[in-house]
C-alpha positions as CSV (number, residue, x, y, z in Angstrom):
1,M,0.4,30.0,-24.7
2,G,3.0,27.4,-25.2
3,R,2.2,23.8,-26.0
4,T,3.6,20.8,-24.3
5,A,2.6,18.2,-26.9
6,R,3.1,17.7,-30.6
7,W,1.3,15.7,-33.2
8,R,2.8,12.3,-33.9
9,R,2.3,9.7,-36.7
10,P,1.8,6.4,-34.9
11,E,3.8,3.5,-36.4
12,H,2.2,0.1,-37.2
13,R,-1.2,1.3,-36.1
14,P,-4.4,0.3,-38.1
15,F,-6.0,3.7,-38.0
16,R,-4.7,7.3,-38.0
17,M,-5.9,10.9,-38.1
18,A,-5.6,12.3,-41.6
19,L,-5.8,15.9,-42.8
20,L,-8.1,16.2,-45.8
21,S,-5.8,18.0,-48.3
22,G,-4.5,16.0,-51.1
23,A,-0.9,15.9,-49.7
24,A,-1.5,15.8,-46.0
25,A,-1.8,13.2,-43.2
26,L,-1.2,13.0,-39.5
27,A,-1.6,11.9,-36.0
28,L,-3.8,10.3,-33.3
29,G,-4.2,6.6,-33.8
30,V,-7.3,4.7,-32.7
31,T,-8.5,1.1,-32.9
32,L,-12.1,0.5,-33.9
33,A,-14.1,-2.7,-33.4
34,T,-14.9,-4.6,-36.6
35,P,-18.5,-5.8,-36.9
36,L,-19.0,-9.6,-37.1
37,A,-20.1,-10.9,-40.5
38,G,-22.2,-13.8,-41.6
39,F,-24.9,-13.6,-38.9
40,A,-28.6,-13.7,-40.0
41,M,-31.6,-12.6,-38.0
42,A,-33.4,-15.6,-36.3
43,E,-36.8,-14.0,-36.6
44,A,-38.5,-11.6,-38.9
45,P,-38.4,-8.0,-37.7
46,P,-41.6,-6.8,-35.9
47,V,-44.2,-5.1,-38.0
48,P,-44.4,-1.3,-37.1
49,S,-47.5,-0.2,-35.2
50,Q,-50.0,1.7,-37.3
51,N,-49.9,4.4,-34.7
52,A,-46.0,4.8,-34.8
53,P,-44.9,8.1,-36.2
54,A,-43.5,7.9,-39.7
55,A,-39.8,8.7,-40.1
56,V,-39.3,12.3,-41.3
57,G,-36.3,13.4,-43.4
58,P,-35.6,15.5,-46.4
59,Q,-36.8,14.1,-49.7
60,S,-33.9,15.8,-51.5
61,F,-31.1,18.3,-51.0
62,A,-31.1,19.2,-54.7
63,D,-32.5,22.7,-54.3
64,V,-30.0,23.6,-51.6
65,V,-27.1,22.1,-53.5
66,E,-28.1,23.9,-56.7
67,R,-28.0,27.2,-54.8
68,V,-24.6,26.7,-52.9
69,K,-22.5,24.5,-55.2
70,P,-21.4,27.4,-57.6
71,A,-19.7,29.1,-54.6
72,V,-17.6,26.0,-53.7
73,V,-14.1,25.9,-55.4
74,A,-11.3,23.4,-55.9
75,I,-7.9,24.8,-54.8
76,K,-4.6,23.8,-56.3
77,T,-1.3,25.0,-55.0
78,K,2.4,24.8,-55.9
79,A,5.2,25.2,-53.3
80,L,9.0,25.2,-53.4
81,E,10.2,23.1,-50.5
82,V,13.7,22.3,-49.1
83,G,14.5,18.6,-48.8
84,G,16.2,16.9,-45.8
85,P,20.0,16.8,-45.4
86,E,22.2,14.0,-46.7
87,E,23.1,11.3,-44.3
88,G,26.0,11.6,-42.0
89,F,26.8,13.5,-38.8
90,P,29.9,15.6,-39.3
91,G,30.9,17.3,-36.0
92,M,30.8,14.1,-33.9
93,P,33.9,14.2,-31.6
94,P,36.5,11.8,-33.1
95,E,37.5,10.5,-29.8
96,L,34.1,8.9,-29.1
97,S,33.9,5.1,-29.2
98,P,30.8,3.2,-30.3
99,D,30.4,2.1,-26.7
100,D,30.2,5.7,-25.4
101,P,26.6,6.9,-24.8
102,L,27.6,10.2,-26.3
103,Y,28.4,8.3,-29.6
104,R,24.8,6.9,-29.6
105,F,23.5,10.4,-28.7
106,F,25.3,12.1,-31.6
107,R,24.3,9.4,-34.0
108,H,20.6,10.0,-33.1
109,F,20.6,13.8,-32.6
110,G,23.9,15.2,-33.9
111,P,23.4,18.2,-36.3
112,P,24.5,17.6,-39.9
113,A,27.0,20.4,-40.4
114,G,27.1,21.3,-44.1
115,G,24.8,18.5,-45.4
116,R,23.4,19.6,-48.8
117,R,19.7,20.3,-48.9
118,Q,17.7,20.0,-52.2
119,K,14.8,22.1,-53.4
120,H,11.8,20.6,-55.1
121,V,8.4,21.6,-56.2
122,T,5.4,20.1,-54.4
123,Q,1.7,20.3,-55.4
124,A,-1.4,20.0,-53.2
125,Q,-5.1,20.2,-53.7
126,G,-8.0,21.0,-51.5
127,S,-11.4,22.8,-51.4
128,G,-12.7,26.2,-50.4
129,F,-15.7,28.4,-50.6
130,V,-16.4,32.0,-51.6
131,I,-17.9,34.3,-48.9
132,T,-18.1,37.6,-50.7
133,A,-19.1,38.8,-54.2
134,D,-15.6,40.3,-54.7
135,G,-13.9,37.0,-54.2
136,Y,-12.7,36.3,-50.7
137,V,-12.3,32.5,-50.3
138,V,-12.1,30.4,-47.1
139,T,-9.9,27.3,-46.9
140,N,-7.6,25.4,-44.5
141,N,-4.1,26.7,-43.6
142,H,-2.6,23.3,-44.4
143,V,-4.0,23.5,-48.0
144,V,-2.0,26.7,-48.8
145,E,0.8,26.6,-46.3
146,H,4.2,27.5,-48.0
147,A,2.3,27.9,-51.4
148,T,4.0,30.1,-54.0
149,Q,1.1,29.8,-56.4
150,V,-2.6,29.3,-55.8
151,E,-5.4,28.7,-58.3
152,V,-9.2,28.2,-57.7
153,T,-11.5,26.4,-60.0
154,F,-15.2,26.9,-60.0
155,D,-17.9,24.3,-60.7
156,D,-18.4,25.8,-64.2
157,G,-14.7,25.1,-65.1
158,R,-13.4,28.6,-64.7
159,T,-9.9,28.7,-63.1
160,L,-8.6,32.0,-61.6
161,P,-5.5,32.9,-59.7
162,A,-5.7,33.8,-56.0
163,K,-3.4,35.3,-53.4
164,I,-3.1,34.5,-49.7
165,I,-4.5,37.3,-47.5
166,G,-3.7,35.6,-44.2
167,T,-3.5,32.3,-42.4
168,D,-4.0,31.1,-38.8
169,K,-2.1,27.9,-38.1
170,R,-3.6,27.4,-34.6
171,T,-7.1,27.0,-36.0
172,D,-6.0,25.7,-39.5
173,L,-7.8,28.5,-41.4
174,A,-6.7,30.6,-44.3
175,L,-8.3,33.5,-46.3
176,L,-7.6,33.9,-50.0
177,K,-8.6,36.7,-52.5
178,I,-9.4,35.9,-56.1
179,N,-7.7,38.4,-58.3
180,D,-10.2,40.8,-60.0
181,G,-13.1,39.1,-58.4
182,N,-16.5,40.6,-59.3
183,N,-20.0,39.5,-58.7
184,L,-19.0,36.0,-57.8
185,P,-21.3,33.4,-56.4
186,H,-20.9,33.2,-52.6
187,V,-22.4,31.7,-49.5
188,D,-23.1,32.9,-45.9
189,W,-22.1,31.8,-42.5
190,S,-24.9,30.2,-40.4
191,S,-26.2,32.4,-37.7
192,T,-27.0,29.5,-35.4
193,S,-25.0,26.5,-34.2
194,P,-26.1,23.0,-35.3
195,R,-27.3,20.5,-32.8
196,V,-26.2,16.9,-32.6
197,G,-28.4,15.0,-35.1
198,D,-28.9,17.9,-37.5
199,W,-28.4,17.3,-41.2
200,V,-25.2,18.5,-42.8
201,I,-24.2,18.7,-46.5
202,A,-20.5,18.6,-47.5
203,V,-19.4,19.9,-50.9
204,G,-15.8,19.7,-52.1
205,N,-13.0,18.3,-54.2
206,P,-12.2,14.8,-52.9
207,F,-9.3,13.2,-54.7
208,G,-9.5,15.9,-57.3
209,L,-13.2,15.1,-58.2
210,G,-14.5,18.6,-58.0
211,G,-18.1,19.4,-57.2
212,T,-18.8,16.3,-55.1
213,V,-21.8,16.4,-52.7
214,T,-22.3,14.2,-49.6
215,A,-24.7,14.3,-46.7
216,G,-24.9,13.1,-43.1
217,I,-25.6,14.4,-39.6
218,V,-23.7,16.2,-36.9
219,S,-22.4,13.2,-34.8
220,A,-20.9,15.2,-31.9
221,R,-19.7,18.7,-30.8
222,G,-16.7,20.0,-29.0
223,R,-14.3,17.3,-30.2
224,D,-10.6,17.6,-29.2
225,I,-8.5,15.7,-31.7
226,G,-5.1,16.9,-30.5
227,A,-4.6,19.5,-33.3
228,G,-4.0,22.4,-30.9
229,P,-5.1,24.3,-27.8
230,Y,-8.2,25.7,-29.5
231,D,-9.7,22.4,-30.7
232,D,-13.6,22.6,-30.7
233,F,-14.5,20.5,-33.8
234,L,-17.9,19.3,-35.1
235,Q,-17.9,15.6,-35.7
236,I,-19.9,14.7,-38.9
237,D,-20.6,11.5,-40.7
238,A,-21.1,13.0,-44.1
239,P,-18.4,11.2,-46.2
240,V,-15.4,13.5,-46.7
241,N,-12.0,12.4,-48.1
242,R,-8.6,13.9,-49.0
243,G,-9.2,16.9,-51.1
244,N,-12.2,18.0,-49.0
245,S,-9.9,20.1,-46.8
246,G,-11.2,23.6,-46.5
247,G,-14.6,22.8,-48.1
248,P,-17.9,23.8,-46.4
249,S,-20.5,21.8,-44.5
250,F,-23.9,23.3,-45.0
251,D,-27.1,23.1,-43.0
252,E,-30.5,22.5,-44.7
253,R,-30.8,26.2,-45.3
254,G,-27.6,26.3,-47.3
255,Q,-25.6,28.2,-44.7
256,V,-22.1,27.2,-43.7
257,V,-21.9,25.5,-40.3
258,G,-18.3,24.2,-40.5
259,V,-15.1,24.0,-42.5
260,N,-14.0,20.4,-43.2
261,T,-10.5,19.7,-41.9
262,A,-9.7,16.1,-40.8
263,I,-10.9,12.5,-40.7
264,Y,-10.3,9.3,-38.8
265,S,-9.3,6.8,-41.4
266,P,-7.6,3.4,-41.9
267,S,-6.2,4.4,-45.3
268,G,-7.0,8.0,-46.0
269,G,-10.6,7.3,-47.1
270,S,-13.8,8.1,-45.3
271,V,-15.1,5.8,-42.6
272,G,-17.9,8.2,-41.5
273,I,-15.9,10.1,-38.9
274,G,-15.0,13.6,-40.1
275,F,-14.2,16.9,-38.3
276,A,-15.1,20.4,-39.2
277,I,-14.2,23.8,-37.6
278,P,-17.5,25.2,-36.4
279,T,-18.7,28.5,-37.9
280,E,-18.7,30.3,-34.5
281,V,-14.9,29.8,-34.5
282,A,-14.2,30.2,-38.2
283,K,-16.1,33.4,-38.9
284,D,-14.3,35.4,-36.2
285,V,-10.9,34.1,-37.3
286,I,-11.7,34.9,-41.0
287,A,-12.9,38.4,-40.1
288,A,-9.6,39.1,-38.3
289,L,-7.6,37.8,-41.3
290,K,-9.6,40.0,-43.6
291,E,-9.1,43.1,-41.5
292,K,-5.5,42.6,-40.4
293,G,-4.1,39.5,-42.1
294,S,-3.5,37.8,-38.8
295,V,-5.3,36.9,-35.5
296,A,-4.4,38.7,-32.2
297,R,-5.0,36.5,-29.1
298,G,-4.4,37.0,-25.4
299,W,-1.3,35.5,-24.0
300,I,0.0,34.9,-20.5
301,G,3.2,33.0,-21.4
302,V,3.0,29.6,-19.8
303,Q,3.4,26.0,-20.9
304,I,0.5,24.1,-19.4
305,Q,-0.6,20.5,-19.1
306,P,-3.5,18.5,-17.6
307,V,-3.5,17.5,-13.9
308,T,-3.6,13.7,-14.0
309,Q,-4.5,11.7,-11.0
310,E,-0.8,10.8,-10.4
311,I,0.3,14.4,-10.7
312,A,-2.5,15.5,-8.4
313,E,-1.2,13.0,-5.8
314,G,2.4,14.2,-6.4
315,L,1.3,17.8,-5.7
316,G,-1.0,16.9,-2.8
317,L,-4.1,18.0,-4.6
318,K,-7.6,16.6,-4.1
319,S,-8.9,17.4,-7.6
320,T,-7.6,17.0,-11.1
321,K,-9.3,20.1,-12.3
322,G,-7.3,23.1,-13.5
323,A,-4.2,23.7,-15.7
324,L,-0.8,22.8,-14.4
325,V,2.0,25.3,-15.1
326,A,4.9,23.3,-16.5
327,Q,7.0,26.3,-17.2
328,P,6.4,30.1,-17.2
329,Q,8.0,31.5,-20.4
330,R,10.8,33.9,-19.9
331,G,9.7,37.5,-20.0
332,G,6.0,36.6,-20.2
333,P,3.2,38.1,-18.2
334,A,2.9,35.0,-16.0
335,E,6.5,35.1,-14.9
336,A,6.2,38.9,-14.2
337,A,3.1,38.2,-12.1
338,G,5.0,35.5,-10.0
339,L,3.5,32.3,-11.4
340,K,5.9,29.3,-11.0
341,S,6.3,25.8,-12.3
342,G,3.9,23.5,-10.3
343,D,1.2,26.2,-9.8
344,V,-2.3,25.0,-10.9
345,I,-4.5,27.7,-12.5
346,T,-8.1,27.1,-11.4
347,A,-10.0,30.3,-12.5
348,V,-9.8,33.4,-14.8
349,D,-11.7,36.4,-13.6
350,G,-13.7,34.2,-11.2
351,Q,-14.7,31.7,-13.9
352,K,-13.6,28.1,-13.1
353,I,-11.0,26.4,-15.3
354,D,-11.4,22.6,-15.7
355,N,-8.5,21.9,-18.1
356,P,-5.7,23.4,-20.1
357,R,-7.8,23.7,-23.3
358,E,-10.4,25.8,-21.5
359,L,-7.7,28.1,-20.1
360,A,-6.2,28.5,-23.6
361,R,-9.5,29.5,-25.1
362,R,-10.4,31.9,-22.2
363,I,-7.1,33.8,-22.3
364,A,-7.1,33.9,-26.2
365,A,-10.6,35.3,-26.3
366,L,-9.8,38.1,-23.8
367,G,-7.3,39.5,-26.3
368,P,-4.0,41.4,-25.8
369,G,-3.8,44.3,-23.4
370,K,-6.7,43.2,-21.2
371,T,-6.2,42.7,-17.4
372,A,-7.2,39.3,-16.0
373,E,-7.3,37.9,-12.5
374,I,-5.7,34.5,-12.3
375,S,-6.6,32.2,-9.4
376,Y,-4.2,29.3,-8.7
377,L,-3.1,26.7,-6.2
378,R,0.5,26.6,-4.8
379,N,1.5,24.0,-2.3
380,G,-2.1,23.4,-1.6
381,S,-2.9,27.1,-0.8
382,E,-5.3,29.2,-2.9
383,K,-3.7,32.4,-4.3
384,A,-4.6,35.0,-6.9
385,T,-2.8,37.6,-9.0
386,K,-3.7,40.2,-11.7
387,L,-1.7,40.4,-14.9
388,K,-1.9,42.3,-18.2
389,L,-2.2,39.9,-21.1
390,G,0.3,40.1,-23.9
391,K,-0.1,39.2,-27.5
392,L,0.2,35.5,-28.4
393,P,3.4,35.3,-30.6
394,S,2.7,34.4,-34.2
395,E,5.4,31.9,-34.3
396,K,5.8,28.9,-32.0
397,E,8.2,29.1,-29.1
398,A,11.6,27.9,-30.3
399,A,11.9,24.2,-29.5
400,A,14.4,23.3,-26.8
401,E,17.5,21.9,-28.4
402,P,18.4,18.4,-27.6
403,E,21.6,18.4,-25.7
404,D,24.4,16.0,-25.3
405,D,26.0,14.4,-22.2
406,G,29.2,13.8,-20.3
407,V,28.9,10.2,-19.3
408,E,27.8,9.1,-15.8
409,Q,25.3,6.3,-15.4
410,G,23.0,5.8,-12.5
411,S,22.7,2.1,-12.0
412,A,19.9,2.7,-9.5
413,L,17.8,3.9,-12.5
414,A,18.3,0.7,-14.6
415,A,15.0,-0.7,-13.2
416,Y,13.2,2.3,-14.9
417,G,15.0,1.6,-18.3
418,L,16.7,5.0,-17.9
419,E,20.3,6.2,-18.5
420,V,21.1,9.8,-17.6
421,A,24.1,12.0,-17.5
422,P,24.8,15.5,-16.0
423,A,24.1,18.4,-18.5
424,S,26.8,20.4,-16.8
425,E,29.4,18.0,-18.2
426,L,28.4,18.2,-21.8
427,R,31.2,18.3,-24.3
428,G,31.1,21.1,-26.9
429,R,27.5,22.3,-26.0
430,G,28.2,24.6,-23.1
431,G,26.7,22.6,-20.3
432,G,23.3,23.2,-18.8
433,D,20.9,22.4,-15.9
434,G,19.5,19.0,-15.1
435,L,20.1,15.5,-16.3
436,I,20.2,14.5,-20.0
437,V,18.4,11.3,-20.9
438,V,21.1,9.4,-23.0
439,G,19.3,6.1,-23.2
440,V,15.8,4.7,-22.8
441,D,14.6,1.1,-22.8
442,P,11.6,1.3,-25.2
443,S,9.8,-1.3,-23.0
444,G,10.7,0.2,-19.7
445,P,8.6,2.4,-17.3
446,A,10.3,5.6,-18.3
447,A,9.5,5.1,-22.0
448,Q,5.9,4.3,-21.1
449,K,5.6,7.7,-19.5
450,G,6.9,9.4,-22.7
451,L,10.6,10.0,-21.7
452,Q,12.8,10.0,-24.7
453,Q,16.5,10.2,-25.5
454,G,17.5,13.9,-25.5
455,D,14.9,14.9,-22.8
456,V,16.3,16.9,-19.9
457,I,15.1,16.1,-16.4
458,L,15.3,19.4,-14.6
459,E,13.7,18.6,-11.2
460,A,12.4,15.8,-9.1
461,N,9.7,16.8,-6.5
462,G,10.7,20.4,-6.9
463,Q,14.4,19.8,-6.3
464,A,16.9,20.7,-9.0
465,L,19.0,17.8,-10.3
466,K,22.7,17.9,-11.0
467,R,23.9,14.3,-10.9
468,P,22.1,10.9,-11.4
469,G,22.5,10.3,-7.7
470,D,20.2,13.2,-7.1
471,L,17.4,11.5,-9.0
472,A,18.0,8.2,-7.3
473,D,17.9,10.0,-3.9
474,A,14.6,11.7,-4.8
475,I,13.0,8.3,-5.7
476,D,14.2,6.8,-2.4
477,A,12.7,9.8,-0.5
478,V,9.3,9.3,-2.2
479,K,9.4,5.6,-1.3
480,K,10.1,6.3,2.4
481,E,7.2,8.7,2.5
482,G,4.9,6.0,1.2
483,R,4.0,7.9,-2.0
484,K,3.4,6.1,-5.3
485,S,5.3,8.4,-7.8
486,V,8.0,10.9,-8.1
487,L,7.1,14.1,-10.0
488,L,9.7,15.0,-12.6
489,R,9.9,18.3,-14.5
490,V,11.1,17.5,-18.0
491,K,12.3,19.7,-20.9
492,S,12.0,18.2,-24.4
493,A,11.8,19.5,-28.0
494,G,8.1,20.2,-27.5
495,G,8.5,22.3,-24.3
496,T,8.5,21.6,-20.6
497,R,6.1,19.3,-18.8
498,F,5.6,17.3,-15.6
499,V,5.8,13.5,-15.6
500,A,4.7,11.3,-12.7
501,L,7.0,8.3,-12.7
502,S,6.0,5.4,-10.5
503,V,8.6,4.5,-7.8
504,N,7.6,0.9,-8.1
505,P,8.7,-0.1,-11.7
506,A,7.0,-3.5,-11.4
507,S,3.6,-2.0,-10.8
């Protein structure tokens, strides 16, 4: 299934999401409250009742650690990467003046034709754990992605080469095989899921300090951190840091309950909010990688997004439940079955769908070749269709190219901080459908809804757009009907999505 959103690194934000490998970081900023300092208790704390139950906890994790630690490895990788192009934008039409929106567009998006690209060697480090006596090792995909050389180091100091058997970018998992592995220490997956409040023990290679053990509890389950459509993370408060990526979290029995992957952090260090891929997700993916080197998932071929309250109003829906079809992918099962942009998928095989993430998981789990009944809403009417699931492509859908403009400015759109031009009048790019966004006021209503320079507005309220006046007319029509927002269908580098733009910019 296509994705409509991509990870971003927020600028000038105090906190960020960081991957745990030694060379990785990204996404999802948050702001946390800081506790006040310097306050003392006015009274002594009450004396516990003699009848109160004593706190119960493990006296030590030493026996468990002694048993599992030999199977946890430090992973070091080398990769040959290609650097970015040199500055400059050859190919910009010479007749463009600096006042022309096309000039600004090419300066921002123009492809560097012939800029030299430099190769350089990069190194990264992470963690992993051995799951079989003959040397299969689990880690994160982002630890070994693009690696040309992989080595694993055991707690006793042995360093052995390993090869990549398979990776799954969508769940950030990878399977390695130690060359000539024989009778190696290994650990087992847990047969039960941990509960919130259960103890967890994390072992790994933070900051290159191999064999580090920390402990905490499961803080939450089912976390969606924006990493992908299959997010279902355990949140743990056992301290994990960069270099812990791919390492295990164990339960009190010494069985693996999660694969450590990411943290919330102000600076890359632990603040007690870590995320691990749960065993029930990881062990199925790893089994598929071991058997076939890849993971086969069901696919219906749609780009989907949540139904917000504004979008629900724009579509005339009473509920925000379901998954909105932003764009059926060309040649996919959904298009063949007649699904269209603006349809809201509400159930699969009679089981209700609350959001896009639930739809993605349900379809993926069914697998390629299965037949599924899809229930959906179109123009307020309930409909259903059966389709045969395809195989989810191993590569992402090609990103839509940002396109350039022939200049025509809709002054009626200035209140939205938006400049657009017809795609059909592009110079040197072959034209296209819709309106190109050639300028966005970063403080305007359009920017606040995520519209960016280079986006293509394809439709407004289901009507195709050819000139800026078409968009202005659609906004006027919505105002006359007494509605609050105009529903735009927008194509960007990350895919196609719906955007509900308020028709009252001051509100």
